[in-house]
C-alpha positions as CSV (number, residue, x, y, z in Angstrom):
1,X,-9.5,18.6,18.9
2,X,-6.3,19.2,16.9
3,X,-7.5,19.3,13.2
4,X,-10.3,20.5,11.0
5,X,-11.7,19.0,7.9
6,X,-13.6,20.7,5.0
7,X,-14.2,19.5,1.5
8,X,-16.0,20.3,-1.8
9,X,-17.8,18.4,-4.5
10,X,-17.4,19.0,-8.2
11,X,-20.1,18.8,-10.8
12,X,-17.6,17.5,-13.4
13,X,-16.0,14.5,-11.6
14,X,-13.2,14.2,-14.2
15,X,-11.9,17.6,-13.1
16,X,-12.0,17.1,-9.4
17,X,-8.2,17.1,-9.2
18,X,-8.0,20.7,-10.5
19,X,-9.5,21.9,-7.2
20,X,-6.4,20.6,-5.2
21,X,-4.2,23.6,-5.8
22,X,-7.0,26.0,-5.0
23,X,-7.9,24.2,-1.7
24,X,-4.2,23.9,-0.8
25,X,-3.7,27.6,-1.0
26,X,-6.8,28.2,1.2
27,X,-5.8,25.7,3.8
28,X,-2.3,27.1,4.2
29,X,-3.5,30.6,4.5
30,X,-4.4,30.1,8.2
31,X,-1.6,31.1,10.6
32,X,-0.1,28.1,12.4
33,X,-1.9,25.5,10.4
34,X,-0.5,22.8,8.1
35,X,-3.0,22.4,5.3
36,X,-3.3,19.2,3.3
37,X,-5.4,19.1,0.1
38,X,-6.0,15.8,-1.7
39,X,-8.6,13.8,-3.7
40,X,-9.7,10.7,-1.9
41,X,-9.0,7.4,-3.6
42,X,-11.7,4.9,-4.6
43,X,-11.0,2.5,-1.7
44,X,-9.4,4.9,0.6
45,X,-9.9,4.4,4.3
46,X,-9.0,6.9,7.0
47,X,-8.0,10.5,6.7
48,X,-5.3,10.9,4.0
49,X,-4.4,7.2,3.9
50,X,-4.5,6.7,0.2
51,X,-1.1,7.6,-1.2
52,X,0.9,8.4,2.0
53,X,4.2,7.2,3.4
54,X,4.2,7.3,7.2
55,X,7.5,8.1,9.0
56,X,7.2,7.1,12.7
57,X,9.7,8.8,15.0
58,X,9.8,7.0,18.4
59,X,11.8,7.6,21.5
60,X,11.6,8.4,25.2
61,X,12.2,12.2,25.0
62,X,9.4,14.0,23.4
63,X,11.6,17.1,23.0
64,X,14.1,15.1,20.9
65,X,11.2,13.5,18.9
66,X,9.7,16.9,18.1
67,X,13.0,18.4,17.1
68,X,13.8,15.5,14.7
69,X,10.2,15.8,13.4
70,X,10.7,19.4,12.6
71,X,14.0,18.7,11.0
72,X,12.5,16.0,8.8
73,X,9.5,18.2,7.9
74,X,11.9,20.8,6.4
75,X,14.1,18.3,4.7
76,X,11.1,16.5,3.1
77,X,9.7,19.8,1.8
78,X,13.0,20.5,0.1
79,X,13.8,17.0,-1.2
80,X,10.3,16.2,-2.5
81,X,8.9,19.4,-4.0
82,X,5.1,19.4,-4.3
83,X,4.7,16.9,-1.6
84,X,2.3,17.5,1.4
85,X,3.4,16.7,4.9
86,X,1.0,16.2,7.8
87,X,2.4,15.8,11.3
88,X,0.3,13.5,13.6
89,X,-0.4,14.8,16.1
90,X,2.1,17.7,15.9
91,X,5.7,18.7,15.9
92,X,5.1,21.7,18.2
93,X,5.2,21.4,22.0
94,X,2.4,23.9,22.7
95,X,0.0,22.0,24.9
96,X,0.3,22.0,28.7
97,X,1.0,18.5,30.2
98,X,0.8,17.3,33.8
99,X,2.8,14.3,34.8
100,X,2.2,12.2,38.0
101,X,5.4,10.4,38.7
102,X,5.0,7.5,41.2
103,X,7.2,7.1,44.2
104,X,7.9,3.4,44.2
105,X,9.3,3.2,47.8
106,X,6.2,4.9,49.3
107,X,3.9,2.7,47.1
108,X,5.7,-0.5,48.3
109,X,5.3,0.6,51.9
110,X,1.5,0.9,51.7
111,X,1.1,-2.3,49.5
112,X,0.5,-0.6,46.1
113,X,2.4,-0.4,42.8
114,X,2.6,2.0,39.9
115,X,-0.1,0.2,37.9
116,X,-2.5,0.4,40.9
117,X,-1.8,4.2,41.2
118,X,-2.6,4.6,37.6
119,X,-6.0,2.8,38.0
120,X,-6.8,5.1,41.0
121,X,-6.0,8.1,38.8
122,X,-8.3,6.8,36.1
123,X,-11.1,6.3,38.6
124,X,-10.7,9.9,39.9
125,X,-10.7,11.4,36.3
126,X,-12.5,9.7,33.4
127,X,-13.5,6.6,35.3
128,X,-12.6,2.9,35.0
129,X,-14.6,0.1,33.5
130,X,-15.1,-2.7,36.0
131,X,-17.7,-4.9,34.5
132,X,-20.7,-5.1,32.1
133,X,-24.4,-5.3,32.5
134,X,-26.4,-7.2,29.8
135,X,-30.0,-8.1,29.4
136,X,-31.2,-10.5,26.7
137,X,-32.1,-8.8,23.6
138,X,-30.5,-5.5,24.6
139,X,-27.1,-3.9,24.1
140,X,-24.5,-4.3,26.9
141,X,-24.0,-1.5,29.3
142,X,-20.6,-0.7,30.7
143,X,-20.3,-0.4,34.4
144,X,-17.8,2.3,35.2
145,X,-16.6,3.5,38.6
146,X,-15.6,7.2,38.8
147,X,-15.4,10.1,41.2
148,X,-17.9,12.9,41.3
149,X,-16.9,15.5,38.6
150,X,-17.7,18.3,41.0
151,X,-14.9,17.1,43.3
152,X,-12.3,16.5,40.5
153,X,-12.0,19.5,38.2
154,X,-8.2,20.2,38.1
155,X,-5.0,18.2,38.2
156,X,-4.5,19.5,41.8
157,X,-7.8,18.0,42.9
158,X,-6.6,14.6,41.7
159,X,-3.1,15.2,43.4
160,X,-4.7,16.0,46.7
161,X,-7.3,13.3,46.8
162,X,-7.4,10.5,49.3
163,X,-6.3,6.9,48.4
164,X,-7.5,3.8,50.1
165,X,-4.6,1.3,50.6
166,X,-4.9,-2.6,50.8
167,X,-4.3,-2.3,54.6
168,X,-7.4,-0.1,55.0
169,X,-5.6,3.1,55.6
170,X,-6.3,6.4,53.9
171,X,-3.3,8.4,52.5
172,X,-3.2,11.3,50.2
173,X,-2.3,11.0,46.5
174,X,0.5,13.5,46.8
175,X,2.3,11.3,49.4
176,X,2.6,8.6,46.8
177,X,3.7,10.6,43.8
178,X,5.1,13.8,42.5
179,X,3.4,16.3,40.3
180,X,5.2,17.9,37.3
181,X,4.0,20.5,34.8
182,X,5.4,20.5,31.3
183,X,4.5,21.2,27.7
184,X,3.7,18.4,25.2
185,X,1.5,17.4,22.3
186,X,-2.2,17.5,22.0
187,X,-2.4,13.6,21.8
188,X,0.0,11.1,23.4
189,X,0.8,8.4,20.8
190,X,2.8,5.3,21.5
191,X,4.5,2.7,19.3
192,X,6.2,-0.2,20.9
193,X,5.8,1.5,24.3
194,X,7.6,4.7,23.1
195,X,6.2,8.1,22.4
196,X,5.8,8.5,18.7
197,X,5.3,11.4,16.2
198,X,4.2,10.4,12.6
199,X,4.8,12.4,9.5
200,X,2.4,11.5,6.8
201,X,4.0,12.3,3.4
202,X,1.7,12.6,0.3
203,X,3.9,12.6,-2.8
204,X,3.0,14.6,-5.9
205,X,1.0,12.9,-8.7
206,X,4.1,12.4,-10.8
207,X,5.9,10.4,-8.1
208,X,4.8,6.9,-7.1
209,X,4.7,5.7,-3.5
210,X,7.7,3.3,-4.2
211,X,9.8,6.1,-5.6
212,X,8.9,8.3,-2.6
213,X,10.1,5.5,-0.3
214,X,13.4,5.2,-2.1
215,X,14.0,9.0,-1.9
216,X,13.2,9.1,1.8
217,X,15.5,6.2,2.6
218,X,18.4,7.5,0.4
219,X,18.3,11.3,0.9
220,X,16.1,12.2,3.9
221,X,16.6,9.6,6.7
222,X,20.5,9.8,6.6
223,X,20.4,13.5,7.5
224,X,19.1,12.5,11.1
225,X,22.1,12.2,13.4
226,X,20.2,11.4,16.6
227,X,20.9,7.8,17.5
228,X,18.5,7.8,20.5
229,X,15.4,7.7,18.3
230,X,13.9,4.9,16.3
231,X,12.7,6.0,12.8
232,X,10.9,3.7,10.4
233,X,8.5,3.7,7.5
234,X,5.1,2.3,8.2
235,X,1.5,2.5,6.9
236,X,1.2,2.3,3.2
237,X,4.9,2.0,2.7
238,X,5.1,-1.1,5.0
239,X,2.1,-2.6,3.3
240,X,3.6,-1.9,-0.2
241,X,6.8,-3.8,0.7
242,X,4.8,-6.7,1.9
243,X,2.5,-6.7,-1.1
244,X,5.3,-6.5,-3.6
245,X,7.0,-9.5,-1.9
246,X,3.7,-11.4,-2.2
247,X,3.3,-10.3,-5.8
248,X,6.7,-11.5,-6.7
249,X,5.9,-15.0,-5.3
250,X,2.5,-15.0,-7.1
251,X,4.3,-14.0,-10.4
252,X,6.8,-16.9,-10.0
253,X,4.1,-19.3,-9.1
254,X,2.0,-18.3,-12.1
255,X,4.9,-18.9,-14.5
256,X,5.8,-22.3,-13.0
257,X,2.1,-23.5,-13.1
258,X,1.7,-22.3,-16.7
259,X,4.9,-24.0,-17.7
260,X,3.9,-27.4,-16.1
261,X,0.5,-27.3,-17.7
262,X,2.0,-26.8,-21.1
263,X,4.6,-29.5,-20.5
264,X,1.8,-31.9,-19.7
265,X,-0.1,-30.8,-22.9
266,X,2.8,-31.3,-25.2
267,X,4.4,-34.3,-23.4
268,X,7.7,-32.4,-23.7
269,X,9.6,-30.0,-21.5
270,X,11.4,-28.1,-24.4
271,X,8.4,-26.8,-26.4
272,X,7.0,-24.9,-23.4
273,X,10.3,-23.1,-23.1
274,X,9.8,-21.7,-26.6
275,X,6.3,-20.6,-25.7
276,X,7.5,-18.9,-22.5
277,X,9.7,-16.5,-24.7
278,X,6.5,-14.5,-25.2
279,X,6.5,-13.5,-21.5
280,X,9.4,-11.0,-21.6
281,X,7.8,-9.5,-24.8
282,X,4.5,-9.2,-23.0
283,X,6.2,-7.5,-20.0
284,X,7.9,-5.0,-22.3
285,X,4.6,-4.3,-24.0
286,X,3.0,-3.8,-20.6
287,X,5.5,-1.1,-19.6
288,X,5.2,0.6,-23.0
289,X,1.4,0.7,-22.7
290,X,1.7,2.2,-19.1
291,X,4.2,4.8,-20.5
292,X,1.8,5.8,-23.3
293,X,-1.0,6.2,-20.8
294,X,1.1,8.4,-18.6
295,X,2.2,10.5,-21.7
296,X,-1.1,11.0,-23.5
297,X,-3.9,10.4,-21.0
298,X,-3.1,10.9,-17.3
299,X,-0.6,10.0,-14.7
300,X,-0.9,6.3,-13.8
301,X,1.4,5.0,-11.1
302,X,2.7,1.4,-11.0
303,X,0.3,0.4,-8.2
304,X,-0.8,-3.0,-6.9
305,X,-3.6,-3.5,-9.4
306,X,-1.4,-2.4,-12.3
307,X,1.2,-5.0,-11.2
308,X,-1.6,-7.5,-11.2
309,X,-2.0,-6.9,-14.9
310,X,1.5,-8.6,-15.5
311,X,0.2,-11.7,-13.6
312,X,-2.9,-11.8,-15.8
313,X,-0.7,-11.5,-19.0
314,X,1.0,-14.7,-18.2
315,X,-2.1,-16.7,-18.9
316,X,-3.1,-14.7,-21.9
317,X,-0.2,-14.2,-24.1
318,X,0.9,-17.8,-24.3
319,X,-2.3,-18.8,-26.0
320,X,-1.1,-17.5,-29.5
321,X,2.2,-19.4,-29.2
322,X,0.3,-22.6,-28.1
323,X,-1.8,-22.5,-31.3
324,X,1.3,-22.3,-33.6
325,X,3.3,-24.9,-31.8
326,X,0.5,-27.4,-31.4
327,X,-0.6,-27.1,-35.1
328,X,3.1,-27.5,-36.2
329,X,3.5,-30.7,-34.2
330,X,0.2,-32.0,-35.5
331,X,1.2,-31.5,-39.1
332,X,4.6,-33.2,-38.6
333,X,3.3,-36.1,-36.5
334,X,0.0,-36.9,-38.1
335,X,0.5,-35.6,-41.7
336,X,4.1,-36.4,-42.3
337,X,4.8,-32.8,-43.4
338,X,8.3,-31.4,-43.7
339,X,9.5,-29.3,-40.7
340,X,9.8,-25.9,-42.5
341,X,6.6,-26.4,-44.4
342,X,4.7,-27.5,-41.3
343,X,5.7,-24.4,-39.3
344,X,4.9,-22.1,-42.2
345,X,1.5,-23.8,-42.8
346,X,0.7,-23.8,-39.0
347,X,1.5,-20.1,-38.7
348,X,-0.5,-19.3,-41.9
349,X,-3.6,-21.3,-40.8
350,X,-3.6,-19.9,-37.2
351,X,-3.2,-16.3,-38.3
352,X,-6.9,-15.6,-38.5
353,X,-7.8,-17.1,-35.1
354,X,-4.9,-15.3,-33.5
355,X,-5.9,-11.9,-34.8
356,X,-9.6,-12.5,-34.0
357,X,-9.0,-13.4,-30.4
358,X,-6.4,-10.6,-29.9
359,X,-8.4,-7.9,-31.5
360,X,-11.5,-8.8,-29.4
361,X,-9.4,-8.7,-26.3
362,X,-7.8,-5.3,-27.2
363,X,-11.0,-3.6,-28.0
364,X,-12.6,-5.0,-24.9
365,X,-9.8,-3.5,-22.8
366,X,-9.8,-0.1,-24.5
367,X,-12.8,1.3,-22.5
368,X,-10.9,0.6,-19.3
369,X,-8.1,3.0,-20.6
370,X,-10.1,5.6,-22.4
371,X,-13.3,6.0,-20.3
372,X,-13.0,8.9,-17.8
373,X,-15.0,9.3,-14.6
374,X,-14.9,8.4,-10.9
375,X,-12.7,5.4,-10.2
376,X,-11.0,5.4,-13.6
377,X,-7.6,5.5,-11.9
378,X,-8.6,2.2,-10.3
379,X,-8.6,0.1,-13.6
380,X,-6.8,2.3,-16.1
381,X,-3.4,0.9,-15.2
382,X,-4.7,-2.7,-15.4
383,X,-6.1,-2.1,-18.8
384,X,-2.9,-0.3,-20.0
385,X,-0.6,-3.2,-19.0
386,X,-2.8,-5.9,-20.5
387,X,-3.5,-4.0,-23.8
388,X,0.2,-3.1,-24.3
389,X,1.5,-6.6,-23.4
390,X,-1.0,-8.4,-25.6
391,X,-0.5,-6.2,-28.6
392,X,3.3,-6.3,-28.6
393,X,3.5,-10.0,-27.8
394,X,1.1,-10.9,-30.5
395,X,3.1,-9.0,-33.1
396,X,6.4,-10.6,-32.2
397,X,4.9,-14.0,-31.6
398,X,4.2,-14.4,-35.3
399,X,7.9,-14.0,-36.1
400,X,9.8,-15.2,-33.0
401,X,8.0,-18.4,-32.2
402,X,8.1,-19.9,-35.7
403,X,11.8,-19.1,-36.0
404,X,12.7,-20.7,-32.7
405,X,10.3,-23.6,-33.4
406,X,12.3,-24.5,-36.6
407,X,15.3,-25.4,-34.5
408,X,13.4,-27.5,-32.0
409,X,10.9,-29.3,-34.1
410,X,13.7,-31.2,-35.8
411,X,13.6,-33.5,-32.8
412,X,10.4,-35.0,-34.2
413,X,10.5,-38.0,-36.5
414,X,8.5,-37.7,-39.7
415,X,6.5,-40.9,-40.1
416,X,5.1,-41.7,-43.6
417,X,1.4,-41.7,-43.8
418,X,-0.1,-45.0,-44.9
419,X,-2.5,-44.7,-47.9
420,X,-5.8,-46.3,-47.5
421,X,-6.8,-48.8,-50.1
């Protein structure tokens, strides 16, 4: 009743985003209409819920809420150029509203309360569900009690209807309440029992949701001076904060588990620390890979799946360092080889397996980055992080790990090998 939707399909799916400016101009050409033009995400649910930051403005006075909503609408348009802002339901009080205000003293006198009066109003208008009728093998049927639509056609018909009291008397509706006419929104929305208007902000493609949240919190919300209203970020923004907190915990947990597994493998708590040096290198490579994707291919935000790539890197990049450290210890412990010679020989002998496993992984990930088509934005960030992190960590592992291992491996005692007769 308060919005319209139209959409188009493109023959070339890789160029669908080019239609957004065209449709945006068309949608905003209608007088009195806020037009939003966007490309739906792969797993997007709901209208415009993919990359939006919801600003909920709640309070008791709808006039104050609408005023602050209009103020934020203008501030957002200036602070975040290129963003699209959709008020839900509206920031204009253009729709007629009828309020029925209960008279609590009169209600108490006839044995009723405000909730009972509300139920009676429901019965007189749209009806009230009182029970269900169900037959085995068939769908349930709601039993609704309601007044005849011919008798109730205007608010005045409700206001002048008769009401049966618990004492059995009949009184008029207008003797228990007061009727007020006002202007309001097309839809009455509540959050925490308060009237609410929501501004859905869709940032431009070169701005991530996290960056948008930071801009709104630092530059937009402080401009609101009204202390009677409750303004908070919800929707995708709220879920993003929760997911990032959960992702941080998962990242720490993955590092701890990897470290303990390596400590059990080597029977030592120091060698795994050397291997874990590859993790910062992998993280740097992941950000470099993501930056190159943004520069040469397409805009790729640091979304949840992209952050998941850093968790995956933890279990991948340590493999090359494990090969070098394990082979070096094997040569010292079982073959009585000198420390420096053992490290050099281990690095040399493991060079081919390291490059074979790394190159197969890199070439396997490249299609995720380079292949266009529907849903490519879903996995491109994941592939960019893993490819960049694996490439950079492998390159530095061949130099950093042997150098650090030369200091730590001296803890080992070289035992002479007994010759067999």
